[in-house]
N, C-alpha and C positions, 0 to 999 in steps of 0.2 A: 834698334841704326845696325846694321851690322856692321862690324872692323872686317874688312878685307884685305887681302897678299899684294903686295906690287915691288916690284923694283923700284919704280921711280913714274914720273908722273905719265909721264907715255904707253908705258909698261898695261898703268893702272883703265886709261883709257882704250888700247886698244886689248884689254880682258873684260871688263864688264862694260864699257858702254853700248851702249845698241849700235849695230853700223848704220841700219839706216839713218839713223840721227843725227852717226857720226861720220865719217866717211862714205855716208853714205848722199849726204847732198852734197857732196863735192872736196878735191881741198883745197879748198880756199877756206874754208866753213869750216875744214877741218883742224888747219892752220890754227884760227879766231877761238876758235874753243881751245885746243890745246894751250897757248899764252892769255887766255880767259883761265884756264885751272892753276896754269904754272901763276899767275898774279894772285889768284887764291891761297896756294899753297906758300905764297912768302909771306902774304898779309897773318895769316892767322893758323899758319902752321898746321893744316890739314886740309884737304881737301873731301869735297862730299856730293854724290848726287842721287836725286833722285828713285822710287822705285819709276819709275814711269819713262825714264832712260836709258835704267842700267838693265844689263841679261836678267841680275838671281830676281828682277820683282819684290826686292829689298829695300831703304831706304838703307844706301852704305855707306864708308867711311872709308879713308888712308888715311897719314900710318897709322899704326897699332901704336901706344903709347904701356910700353909694360904696366905704369903706372893703374891706368884706365882699364873699367871692365865695363862688356860690351851693354847697352841699357834696353 
């Protein structure tokens, strides 16, 4: 899993989520996805995205915790 850098959940989605699978599906879908990621972050303290849905082609996660190493 690759740890990525972002300043917020919105920034994470804007930088790393494939556009056609995020904003390309319409404004309403993008809002629902943002809300879902915000809920995941609140519950777990991190968010992650599969290699199918992000631009890196790898499984990614954010935020990075200083005590944590890439796996």
